[in-house]
LOGUKE-970882 format. One record per residue: residue number from 1; residue in one letter; x, z, y of N, C-alpha, C, O in turn. Coordinates in steps of 0.02 Angstrom, whole numbers, plus 32768, in hexadecimal, padded with zeros to 4 digits. Example, Ala and Ser with C-alpha at 12.3 -4.5 7.8 and 13.67 -1.06 7.14 Angstrom:
seq  type  n.xx  n.zz  n.yy  ca.xx  ca.zz  ca.yy  c.xx  c.zz  c.yy  o.xx  o.zz  o.yy
1  a  8294  8186  7EE4  8267  8186  7F1F  8294  8186  7F5B  82C8  81A7  7F5A
2  s  8282  8162  7F90  82AC  8165  7FCB  8285  818A  8002  829E  8192  8039
END
This chain:
seq  type  n.xx  n.zz  n.yy  ca.xx  ca.zz  ca.yy  c.xx  c.zz  c.yy  o.xx  o.zz  o.yy
1  m  2D4F  98B3  5AF3  2D92  988D  5B02  2D96  9852  5B28  2D88  9820  5B07
2  l  2DA5  9848  5B5E  2D9E  9822  5B7D  2DC5  97EB  5B73  2E01  97FB  5B70
3  s  2DBC  97B7  5B6C  2DC9  9760  5B5C  2DC6  9738  5B94  2D9A  971D  5BB5
4  i  2E0D  973C  5B94  2E19  970E  5BDF  2E2C  96C3  5BC1  2E64  96BD  5BA9
5  t  2DF9  967F  5BC2  2E21  9645  5BA9  2E29  9617  5BEA  2DFD  960E  5C15
6  s  2E46  960B  5BEA  2E6A  95D4  5C17  2E9B  9586  5C08  2ED1  9588  5BEC
7  s  2E7C  9545  5C21  2EAB  9523  5C23  2ED8  951B  5C3C  2F02  94F0  5C2D
8  a  2EDD  9555  5C7D  2EF9  954F  5CBA  2F41  9555  5CAA  2F4C  9571  5C74
9  k  2F76  9540  5CCF  2FBB  9548  5CBF  2FC3  9596  5CEA  2FA6  95AA  5D1C
10  r  2FFB  95BA  5CBC  2FEE  95F9  5CEA  3040  9612  5CE3  305E  961F  5CAE
11  i  305D  9614  5D2A  3088  9649  5D20  3099  9686  5D41  3071  9697  5D6B
12  y  30C5  96A6  5D39  30BF  96E6  5D58  310C  9708  5D7D  3132  972C  5D5C
13  l  3116  96FB  5DB0  3156  970F  5DB8  3153  9766  5DDC  312A  977F  5E02
14  t  318F  9781  5DBD  31AF  97BE  5DD4  31EE  97BA  5DD7  3212  9788  5DDB
15  g  31FE  97FC  5DD5  3246  980A  5E08  3232  984D  5E51  3201  9861  5E70
16  m  327A  9858  5E4D  3279  9895  5E8F  3269  9885  5EAD  325F  9848  5EB2
17  s  3251  98CE  5EF1  324A  98A5  5F2C  327F  987F  5F59  32B6  989B  5F52
18  g  3280  984C  5F84  32B8  9823  5F9E  32DC  97F4  5F71  3315  97DD  5F73
19  t  32AF  97EE  5F4B  32D7  97AA  5F09  32B9  9763  5F1A  32D8  972F  5F0D
20  g  326E  9764  5F3C  3263  9723  5F64  321C  9717  5F43  31FE  96E2  5F50
21  k  3207  9738  5F24  31C2  9738  5F12  317A  970D  5F3C  3151  96E0  5F30
22  s  318E  9747  5F7A  3154  9724  5FB5  3156  96F8  5FCE  3125  96E0  5FEB
23  s  319F  96D6  5FCA  31B5  9695  5FE5  31B0  965E  5FC6  31AA  9629  5FE5
24  i  31B1  965F  5F7A  31A3  963B  5F47  3159  962C  5F50  3143  95F5  5F43
25  i  3136  965B  5F66  30EB  965D  5F42  30CB  9633  5F7F  3096  9613  5F7A
26  t  30F1  9637  5FBB  30DF  9613  6000  30E8  95DF  5FFC  30BB  95B9  600F
27  n  312D  95C0  5FDD  313B  9579  5FE0  3105  955D  5FA0  30E6  9529  5FA9
28  l  3100  9580  5F64  30C4  9565  5F3C  3085  955D  5F6A  3075  9523  5F78
29  r  3056  959A  5F8A  3039  957A  5FB8  303E  9532  5FCD  3023  9502  5FB2
30  n  3064  9530  6001  306E  94F8  6025  3078  94C4  5FF9  306C  948C  600F
31  r  308B  94CA  5FC3  308F  9483  5F9C  303F  9461  5F92  302E  9426  5F94
32  g  3013  94A1  5F87  2FBE  948C  5F77  2FB7  94C0  5F26  2F83  94CA  5F06
33  y  2FF1  94D6  5F1A  2FD5  94F9  5ED1  2FBC  9546  5EF7  2FC7  955C  5F30
34  r  2F93  9565  5EB5  2F66  95A7  5EC5  2F94  95D8  5EBC  2F98  95E2  5E80
35  a  2FBB  95FF  5EDD  2FE6  9632  5EDA  2FE6  9665  5F0E  2FEA  9660  5F4C
36  v  2FDD  96A6  5EDC  2FBE  96D9  5EF7  3001  9724  5EEA  301E  9730  5EB5
37  d  3009  9745  5F23  303B  975C  5F36  301F  97AE  5F2E  2FFF  97CD  5F59
38  t  3030  97C3  5EF7  3004  97FE  5EE5  3000  9859  5F22  2FE2  988F  5F1F
39  d  302D  983B  5F4B  3047  985F  5F7D  3020  9876  5FAB  3024  98AB  5FCA
40  y  2FF0  9841  5FAF  2FBE  9838  5FE7  2F85  9839  5FCF  2F7A  9829  5F94
41  n  2F44  9856  600B  2F02  9840  5FDF  2EE3  9867  5FAA  2EBD  9851  5F7F
42  n  2EF4  989F  5FB1  2EE8  98E3  5F8C  2EFC  98D2  5F42  2EEF  9903  5F20
43  w  2F12  98A5  5F20  2F24  989C  5ED2  2F3C  98CD  5EC1  2F34  98D7  5E85
44  k  2F5F  9901  5EE3  2F7E  9951  5EC8  2F43  9983  5EE5  2F1B  997A  5F13
45  v  2F4D  99BE  5EB7  2F3C  9A01  5EC7  2F6A  9A30  5EAC  2F8F  9A2C  5E7B
46  f  2F5E  9A6A  5EE3  2F88  9A94  5ED4  2F74  9AC4  5E92  2F38  9AD1  5E8F
47  s  2F98  9ADB  5E66  2F85  9AE8  5E24  2F90  9B3C  5E34  2FCA  9B50  5E2B
48  e  2F62  9B6A  5E48  2F7A  9BB3  5E4B  2FA7  9BD0  5E19  2FD6  9BF4  5E29
49  s  2F91  9BB6  5DBC  2FB8  9BD1  5D9D  3006  9BB8  5D89  302E  9BE0  5D70
50  d  3011  9B8B  5D93  304B  9B60  5D81  306B  9B73  5DD7  30A7  9B7D  5DDF
51  r  303B  9B75  5E12  3071  9B7D  5E58  3090  9B47  5E6A  30C7  9B45  5E86
52  e  3065  9B0A  5E56  308A  9AC2  5E6F  3059  9A9A  5E65  302B  9A9D  5E3C
53  w  3068  9A6C  5E97  3035  9A24  5EA8  3035  99F9  5E64  306C  99E9  5E4D
54  i  2FFF  99E7  5E44  2FFF  99CB  5DFB  2FD7  99A0  5E1E  2FB4  99AA  5E51
55  l  2FE6  9952  5DE8  2FA3  991D  5DFC  2F46  9940  5DEF  2F3A  996B  5DC4
56  n  2F21  992D  5E0E  2EE7  993D  5E06  2ECA  990D  5DDB  2EBC  98D2  5DE7
57  e  2EC2  9937  5D9A  2EB4  9925  5D4E  2E63  98EB  5D62  2E5A  98AF  5D65
58  e  2E49  9910  5D67  2E03  98ED  5D86  2E01  98AD  5DA6  2DE2  987B  5D92
59  k  2E20  98B1  5DD3  2E30  9874  5E0E  2E44  9843  5DE7  2E20  9811  5DE8
60  m  2E8A  9841  5DB5  2EB6  982A  5DA4  2E84  9810  5D5D  2E9A  97D9  5D4F
61  y  2E5D  981C  5D3D  2E2E  97FE  5D04  2E02  97D6  5D19  2DF7  979C  5D09
62  d  2DDF  9805  5D4B  2DA6  97BA  5D69  2DB7  9772  5D81  2D9E  973A  5D7D
63  f  2DF5  9792  5DA0  2E27  974C  5DCD  2E32  9718  5D8C  2E19  96E1  5D81
64  l  2E59  9736  5D6C  2E69  96FF  5D2A  2E37  96E8  5D03  2E44  96B4  5CE6
65  e  2DEF  970A  5CF7  2DC2  96F3  5CDA  2DA9  96BF  5D05  2DA4  9686  5CED
66  s  2D94  96CA  5D4E  2D72  969B  5D71  2DA1  9662  5D91  2D8F  963B  5DBD
67  t  2DE3  9666  5D73  2E12  9628  5DB2  2DF9  95E1  5D71  2DF2  95E8  5D35
68  k  2DF2  95A0  5D9A  2DEE  9573  5D73  2E30  954C  5D8E  2E3C  951D  5D68
69  e  2E4F  954F  5DB2  2E7F  951E  5DDB  2EA0  9509  5D94  2E92  9520  5D5D
70  d  2EDB  94CB  5DA9  2EF1  94C3  5D5E  2F2F  94EB  5D63  2F40  9504  5D2D
71  a  2F5D  94FA  5D9D  2F8B  951A  5D8E  2F96  9568  5DCA  2F91  956A  5E07
72  l  2FA2  9594  5DA1  2F9A  95D9  5DC8  2FD3  9600  5DC1  2FE6  9605  5D86
73  f  3002  9627  5DFA  3037  9645  5E14  3021  9686  5E2D  2FFD  968F  5E5E
74  i  303F  96BA  5E00  3032  96EC  5E10  307D  9710  5E26  30B2  96FC  5E0D
75  s  307B  9746  5E56  30C6  9757  5E52  30B3  97B4  5E79  3090  97C8  5EA8
76  g  30DD  97D5  5E49  30D4  9810  5E57  3114  9842  5E25  3143  9832  5E02
77  c  30FA  987C  5E37  312F  98A7  5E06  3115  98E1  5DF9  311A  9907  5E29
78  c  3101  98F3  5DD6  30D2  994D  5DD1  30D6  995E  5D89  30DD  9930  5D61
79  s  30D3  998F  5D7A  30C8  99A4  5D1B  30B1  9990  5D08  30CC  9983  5CD2
80  n  307A  9977  5D0D  3049  9960  5CD1  302C  992F  5CDB  2FF1  9920  5CDB
81  q  306C  9909  5CE6  305A  98A5  5CF4  3066  988F  5CAE  3050  9857  5CA1
82  s  3082  98AF  5C80  308F  9891  5C54  3046  9892  5C0B  3040  9884  5BCF
83  k  3025  98A8  5C39  2FCE  98B9  5C1D  2FC5  986F  5C18  2FAA  9851  5BE9
84  f  2FE0  9854  5C53  2FBA  980A  5C60  2FDC  97CB  5C38  2FC2  979E  5C16
85  y  3016  97D6  5C46  3049  979E  5C1D  3029  977A  5BEF  3024  973D  5BF5
86  k  300E  979E  5BB8  2FEF  9763  5B94  2FC5  973E  5BAF  2FB2  9717  5B83
87  f  2FA7  9732  5BE5  2F6F  9703  5C0A  2FB0  96CA  5C33  2FAB  9698  5C57
88  f  2FE8  96EF  5C16  300A  969F  5C5B  3024  9675  5C17  3014  9683  5BDD
89  d  3055  9638  5C2E  3078  960E  5C04  30BD  9628  5C01  30E0  962C  5BCE
90  y  30CE  963D  5C46  311A  965B  5C43  3114  9692  5C8F  30FB  9694  5CC7
91  i  3141  96BB  5C5D  315D  96E6  5C97  319D  96CA  5CA7  31C5  96AF  5C81
92  i  31A2  96DA  5D00  31F2  96C3  5D0D  31FD  9714  5D41  31D3  9732  5D63
93  l  3230  971E  5D38  3264  974E  5D4B  3290  9731  5D90  32C6  9719  5D7D
94  l  3288  972E  5DD6  32AE  973A  5DFD  32E7  9774  5E10  32DC  97A9  5E2E
95  s  3316  9762  5DFF  334A  97A4  5E18  339A  9790  5E58  33B6  975D  5E6D
96  a  339E  97B7  5E5D  33E5  97BB  5E8B  33F9  97F7  5E7E  33DA  981C  5E59
97  s  3449  980D  5EAA  345E  9843  5EAA  344C  985F  5ECE  343C  9846  5F05
98  i  3445  98AA  5EBF  342D  98EC  5EDE  3449  98E2  5F22  3421  98F2  5F4E
99  e  3483  98CB  5F37  34AB  98B4  5F88  346F  988E  5FA5  344A  98A7  5FCF
100  t  3468  9848  5F8B  3439  9822  5F91  33F3  9845  5F9E  33E8  9836  5FD8
101  i  33D9  9857  5F93  33A4  9873  5F8D  3396  98AA  5FAD  335A  98AF  5FBB
102  l  33BC  98DD  5FC2  33C6  9906  6009  33BF  98E3  6040  338F  98E9  6066
103  e  33F8  98B3  6048  3400  9893  608A  33B4  986A  608C  3392  987B  60BD
104  r  3396  983D  6064  334D  9835  6073  332F  9850  6079  330E  983A  60A8
105  v  3318  9880  6066  32FA  98B1  606F  32FA  98E3  60BC  32D9  9912  60D2
106  s  3329  98C0  60CD  333B  98F4  6118  3332  98BF  6144  3327  98D4  617D
107  e  3334  987B  613E  3316  983F  6169  32E0  9820  6174  32CC  97FA  61A0
108  r  32CA  9839  6141  3277  980B  6123  3248  981D  615F  3241  9857  6172
109  q  3226  97E5  617E  31FC  9801  61B0  31B2  9805  6187  3184  9817  61AC
110  s  319F  97F8  6148  316C  97E6  6130  3147  9828  6116  310A  982B  610B
111  n  3170  9858  610E  316B  9899  60F1  31A8  98B7  6101  31E1  98A3  6107
112  a  3183  9900  6109  31B6  9939  6117  31C1  9967  60D8  31E7  9996  60E2
113  y  31AC  9964  60A3  31C2  998A  6070  320C  997E  605C  3214  9946  6046
114  g  324C  99A9  605E  3276  99AB  605C  32AF  99C2  6099  32EC  99CB  6097
115  r  3286  99C7  60C3  32AC  99EC  6107  32C4  9A22  6118  32F7  9A25  613A
116  t  329B  9A61  6100  32CC  9AAA  60DD  32EC  9A9E  60C9  32FC  9A67  60B2
117  v  3308  9AD4  60CA  332A  9AF7  609A  331C  9AF7  6058  333E  9ADD  602B
118  a  32DB  9B1F  6051  32B4  9B46  601A  3294  9AEF  5FE5  3289  9AEB  5FA9
119  e  328F  9ABC  6017  3267  9A85  5FE5  32B9  9A5B  5FD9  32B9  9A2A  5FB3
120  r  32ED  9A6B  5FF3  332C  9A35  5FE0  333D  9A61  5FAA  3356  9A42  5F7B
121  n  3338  9AA8  5FA0  335E  9AC6  5F6A  3337  9AB0  5F1D  334D  9AA0  5EE6
122  e  32E6  9ABA  5F40  32CF  9A9B  5F0C  32C2  9A4B  5EE8  32AF  9A3C  5EAF
123  i  32D2  9A25  5F1A  32FB  99E4  5F03  333B  99E4  5EDB  334F  99B8  5EB4
124  i  3351  9A0F  5EE9  3390  9A0D  5EB4  3390  9A41  5E7E  33BE  9A46  5E55
125  r  334F  9A70  5E7F  3349  9A95  5E29  331A  9A52  5DFB  3317  9A48  5DBE
126  n  32FC  9A2D  5E33  32D5  99F2  5E05  32FC  99C5  5DEA  32F1  99AD  5DB3
127  f  3345  99AF  5E1D  3359  9973  5E09  3386  9990  5DBE  3395  996B  5D8F
128  k  3393  99D7  5DC2  33BC  99D7  5D91  3397  99EA  5D50  33AF  99D8  5D1A
129  n  3353  9A12  5D52  331A  99FC  5D21  32E8  99F2  5D10  32C8  9A11  5CE6
130  i  32D3  99AE  5D3B  32AB  99B8  5D2C  32B8  995A  5D18  3295  993E  5CEE
131  q  32F7  992F  5D43  330F  98FD  5D4C  3318  98EB  5CFD  3309  98B2  5CEA
132  p  332B  9911  5CD7  3351  98FD  5C97  3311  98F9  5C6D  3302  98C4  5C52
133  l  32EA  9930  5C67  329B  9911  5C5F  3274  98CB  5C5F  3258  98B1  5C2F
134  l  3277  98B7  5C99  3253  9892  5C9D  3288  9841  5C91  3276  9806  5C8F
135  k  32D3  9861  5C8B  32ED  9822  5C69  32DE  97FD  5C1B  32E5  97C2  5C0A
136  e  32CA  9832  5BFA  32B7  9836  5BCB  3275  981B  5BA3  326E  9807  5B69
137  t  3248  9821  5BDB  3201  97FB  5BD7  3211  97B9  5BFB  31F2  978E  5BDB
138  a  322B  97A3  5C23  3242  9759  5C3E  322D  9717  5C0C  322C  9720  5BD0
139  d  3225  96F5  5C1A  3224  96BB  5C0B  325D  9699  5C1A  3288  9689  5BF1
140  i  3260  968E  5C53  3292  9681  5C76  329A  96A0  5CB5  326E  96A6  5CDF
141  e  32EF  96BD  5CBE  3308  96C8  5D08  3334  9696  5D3C  3361  966F  5D2D
142  y  3319  96A2  5D79  332F  967F  5DAE  335C  96A1  5DDD  334C  96D1  5DFF
143  d  339B  9682  5DDD  33BA  96A8  5E05  33BF  96A5  5E5F  33E0  9679  5E7A
144  t  3396  96DD  5E8C  338E  96A8  5ECD  33B6  96AD  5EFA  33AE  96A2  5F36
145  e  33F5  96C6  5ED3  3438  96B4  5F0B  345A  9669  5F09  3474  9646  5F35
146  k  344D  965E  5EBA  3471  961D  5EB7  3449  95D9  5EB5  3468  95A5  5EAC
147  l  33F5  95D9  5EBF  33D1  95A6  5EAF  3393  95C1  5EF4  337E  95FA  5EFC
148  t  337E  957F  5F20  335D  9593  5F68  331A  9595  5F37  330B  9584  5EFF
149  i  32F9  95B9  5F74  32A2  95B0  5F70  328A  9561  5F54  325F  9551  5F2A
150  e  32A3  954B  5F6C  3288  9500  5F5B  32A2  94F5  5F10  327A  94ED  5EE2
151  q  32DF  94F6  5F0A  32EB  94E0  5ED2  32BF  9507  5EA0  329C  94E6  5E78
152  i  32BD  954C  5E9F  32A2  9577  5E6D  324F  955F  5E7E  3238  9547  5E4B
153  t  321C  955D  5EB6  31EC  952D  5EA9  31ED  94F1  5E87  31BB  94DD  5E68
154  n  322B  94CC  5E8A  321D  947C  5E72  3217  949A  5E18  31ED  9487  5DEF
155  n  3253  94CF  5E0A  3252  94D4  5DC1  3211  94F5  5DA7  3200  94E9  5D6D
156  l  31F1  9519  5DC9  31B5  9534  5DB9  3166  94FA  5DB6  313C  9500  5D89
157  t  3162  94D1  5DE2  313B  949B  5DE3  313E  945A  5D9F  3114  9436  5D83
158  s  319E  9469  5D98  3196  9451  5D4F  3183  946B  5D09  3168  9452  5CD8
159  l  319B  94A9  5D18  3163  94CF  5CE4  3133  94B7  5CB8  312D  94AA  5C7C
160  l  310B  94B4  5CF8  30B8  94B1  5D01  30B0  9478  5CC8  307B  947F  5CA8
161  r  30D8  9443  5CB5  30DE  93FE  5C7E  30E2  942D  5C2E  30B6  941F  5C05
162  h  310C  9459  5C20  310D  9463  5BF3  30E8  94AA  5BC2  30F2  94BD  5B88
163  c  30AF  94C9  5C08  3087  9503  5BFF  305E  94EC  5BB6  3065  94B0  5BAB
164  k  303D  9508  5B8B  300B  950D  5B59  2FD5  94DA  5B6D  2FA3  94D3  5B4A
END
């Protein structure tokens, strides 16, 4: 059994596509924090059995075991992410209405996901079926329609003072 022990303060950001995870991770990086967006750099692998992208568990465990930063932020939304929740001080859900999400994914430049009809239908299904599950497990939820990226980033960095 792997035992990840760390005095680092760790926060996991989750939410549907288009809720602002990547923008917040970028903002945290710009402020000098270690911040990982699992949408990039092989943090995900395709599970043939589940027919979906999931977190690369070996990479995630290795990273969490070896990371020594005082503060760490990771963002993502995969069906196996809850396996790692015990290694985080807070699970933060970013949310927005389905209308806002669909508008954002159609306009964003950083990620092409959400532009096809099939992907948009998948986003709608996930919003109906996955969003409620994320709400159940989140410690805090931030509505990205009501709060700016800057406000959420400030809230997240303030949370570091309250980590174990």
